[in-house]
N, C-alpha and C positions, 0 to 999 in steps of 0.2 A: 504493500500499500504506499509506503514511503517513497518507492521509486516512481510510482504513478503520480503522486502528488508533486515530486520534484520535476518530473517530465512536463506535467501540466504548468507548473510555474515557469519553467524554461520557455515552453511555447508561448506562453502569454507575454513574457517579459522580452523575448528575443526581438520581436518587431520593434518594441519601444526602444531598445538599445541600439538597434540597427538604424532607426529612423534619424538619428543624429548625424550619420554618415562618418565615414573613416577617412579622416584628414590625411593620414599617411597614404592611403590608396589614391586619394584625390591629388596628392602631390605627384604620385607616379603617373596619373593620368593627364596632368596638366601640360606636358610638353607640347601637345597640339594647341592648347590655348595660347601659350606665349609666342606662338608663331606670328600672331597678330596683336594681341593684347600685351602691352608693356608689363614685364616682370617688376618694374620699379614702381608701377602704379601710375605712371604719367599718362595723360590723355592727349594723344597726338593725333587726333582725328578718329581714333578708335577708342571707345570708352574703356575707362579702367574698370576691372573686375576685382581689384585688390581690396579687401576689407568689406565687401558687400555682405550684408547679413545673410545667413544661409537660406532662410525662407524665401527671401526676395530672389537670390540667385537660382534657387531651385524652381520657383514659379515661372521665372523668365525662361529658363531652360526647357521646361515642360511646354511652355507656350510656343517656343520655337519648334519643338518636337511634334507638337500637334498641329503646327502651321497656323496657329491663331495669331502668332507674331510673325511678321513678314521680314525675312532677310535670307535669300538663298543659301549662303554660305553657313550661316548659323543653323538654318533648318537642316542642312545636310549633316553638320557636325552633331547637333543635338538628336537627330534622327538615328545616329549610330550609337547613341548612348542608352543604357537601361536605367531604370530608376535608382539602382544602388550606385551606379557611376555618377549620376547627376548629384545624388546626395553626398557622395564622397567628394566631388569637386566643389559643392557648396561648402562643405565643412572646411576644406583646405583654403579656399579663398577668403572665407570668413575669418580664418585665423591669422591672416596676413595684415600688416599695416604698410601703407605706401612708404618707400624709402626716398623717392625723389619724384616730385610731381612736375618738374621742369620739362 
């Protein structure tokens, strides 16, 4: 019975723990992002994504993925990501602070 209770607790809590996103995994995935978005946080025609709160970042990425938000390149990139990857990227970028906005 204790094993069943522990398993049930794990299954209930696992999505909650996962919902925050894995920032380390997001860092691993971010190499494609910095092709266009400045790693320093500078906005030189392409918006900075450094320091966005995770919920806003994820919402924008899901809007690109579902094509509710229009930008062909971002739709293609977001379209190739699953929910876990979007949450991981959101957690990673939320953990950063701009180093140079010039």
